[in-house]
Phi, psi and omega in degrees: 000119180286126178254130181267344185284147178264138180253139176214151180272113182232023182078180186294317183197117178257119184254011183295330182293341175277335188297333185271357178262116184262003181287158176272096186281005177280347181260147173302154182297329182243070175291166188299328180291342178251359188303317183297323179296315180287324175304321182294325182278329197255327188288146178302145183265119181269345181289117185302322182294321176296317180297320181296315177299316182294311185296329180290341180282344177248097186275130178247347182261127176286166177297136182295337185273337179209122179252105180276137185295143174253008178287148179291167180278182190289346180279345181289132178298141180280341174260164179275106181247353181199157174242131166281127185231151168243119180252131177242116182267131180254141176287147177305138179109351177301127195300337182271358182252153176052056182264341176052048187297316183292323176295319179299313181301318180295317181293325180292321179293327185284313181230011174061034178200168176241030188295335182273357179277069192269351186277154187305136174098001181244258184294346177267005188241120184298319179301314182293319182295321178302317182292331184265008177291138178253125003260351192301316183295313180292325178298330179267315189250006188295143178253147175283122173198181184294343179275317182234068186292342183294345181263007183217187174234133181287150179270128183268181181298164183063023174062036180236136175293143172295135184277070179236147176281140172287172179299331181283358180082009182272144175233179181298148185268003181277158179301164182298323184289348174269312183293335181295336186261009182292143181288145183238019189265268188259182184247160176261138180241141176236142182193194178240138186222151182244183184046056183262137181050038177080359183274132177280336185247147177088175181209173179231148172241145180171196181277135183305320183291342177267321188257329194246304192208149171267007181247032182287350175302331182263003180289147175239176181293342171284147178282354182293136176084000180277118184232149178245137181207032181240238178299321180248152183238007179228131178270127177253305175196155176205148176224153178291142185267134179233157166240162176250099191275168171069020178288333183233159181286157190288339188237142171277168168233154180226134177275164173267139182261209181296139180070014177080003181280138181299135182261096183287345183273359177230063181292154177246115178261145189236134177292135182257325181203160175276126181190156171052049176055042180253034186307317188252038186303325183301345179266349188294316189242025175233157180278126179205181183290351183266355179220167174239131187261137169229149178239146179192199182226130173258110179275129181277150176247168181285145173286137185292340185241005178206182179273000184289157175251152179175194175230145181220089177238132179203183181304327185288333179240022173108341174092173182261108179221079190291346180276354183248150163260127187235139176287125187292331183279320185258337187080004182284144171296135181247314183191178169296145176292125182299335180288335186231068185284333184275092185204169180275347181087172182300132182228010187213172175235140187277053178229162175274113186225072177299136187278058174200184180288081185279128190295333184261005186303323186282341185251354181291152176228164176270185188296339180267005179084011180267142185299136178256006183298312183293319180297314180300312183300316180294324181292315181293320181290339176274354178138327177093186189296340184257014178244123189298322181263009182295317179294320177297316176301318180303326179303329182290348177258029176064031174297324176098155184277346185298329183261359189272119185211165171257095170259184182082057181216166173235156183217137172246122177247145180224139173204134168278157178207158178258134180278129178249107186301133178078002182283341178069035186286133177233126176267132183242141183223140171224133182209134170279332181280167169299137179214135173231132186240135183230141172239124182054037174081004180238133186299137177238347180207125180246100180239048177289154183109135186238091181215299175233162176298140184231144178247157174195158186227145176238113178271109182296327177298317177297317178297317184298314183291341177260015178051042185306137179084354186241023176268163183302139176071007171283151194305323181249017183303322183294346182254018180273349184303126180090356185251357184242134174290170180298330180280355180099357181272162173301140171286153174297144176065033174258149180277145179220170192227125180256132174231134178238130178246128189223128177232110180272107188247000184223147185277342188280076180083154180216120183246129173213109171247127170235130183227099186249000000 
């Protein structure tokens, strides 16, 4: 397993990085007394004059008299071997993170109240309560999942979303020539399974068709009849995978940098609609007073079974936490990642810990089979997921460093690549976080929604034959000269540009697989 994290000896626990922050992390980032100011910065602008002014500030068209190439120089690898990334870390309490929407809905259905949501940032928070109002709050901020499927689209076999409109009327943000080939047969299930690889203790999480059973076509939303007989031999739980589509617009924008050259390293992604607790989406991928920015490189490693390059982080190997340095042998948090020093530091624990009287709290275990009940209780009594120093405080009760991490961040990754005609190249993505993938400034994969891990594939041959990115009014269309064959397809050996937007909004595990 190739590890991208850097490890350094920094002692058992350095708390100095908290000492310089004098803000009160027990309050949400957007308390009521600041709400008007943040609303002004964050809410979508409905005024046409405002939209016109904003869009003119982000130029996507080069000068008609001179078009300077945006292709990389000869030193750039033709394959994707690394991603240039910008990571923005958010302090605990940011209103769009750690909302536990499906759990809240379940508790409302059970006893018609949120009385047990007593921890800071939930029942005491007007913004959160507005989002959880039935039906108005869910109709506006609802996520697609097995609890509220009407707000999403189920993911079908072959890792492709079913091309169906959600009840909210939203569809995939990808072009028609991509959504037209989506599979319409069975569904994908994600869950937790035991007795894996002959081990009596511990469990694994992943897709049921990979870990548990080849017979998931017959599975229903009831757990009855679900059996495992593959890598794992015990069924614990599984849910149908959904995405929440159409949250962002199909096309990116790019500003001009020095010398008037288009700056591909600072793409602008635009919110298309309010859904899945994305009220302050405009803050997610921009620099502002609510986050801290770091830049670095994620080096991809070789796949053990193929020639592909990629990253493979999930619940089973500790997860994807680029802001942390982690001891490879123990899984313990060691220090801030030296590559991404501008951050708030670890503020969460990698366990499922809904901030209310959760019925399974006493029986849950972590990935090594150890009970997480005490860990969760200490975290909640110290303040819970929306209090910045609660996880640190819980450590004093011997919670341990294995579950101590910095989640609650967004990441933008960029890499140029050369198209090789006839190579049959397919880019594969798996993410528990929200993820949107663009090639040449136009979306190719919509994995919005933050609930369970979701898979998707990008077929470069399909993009090539449809002259992806080179249609009128597309962001990089003016740079397509010399890259398109007479028949309209991409020419062999032409450069193209990949952008990945990733938003880790929940502490319960972090999954990122990239297979290029």
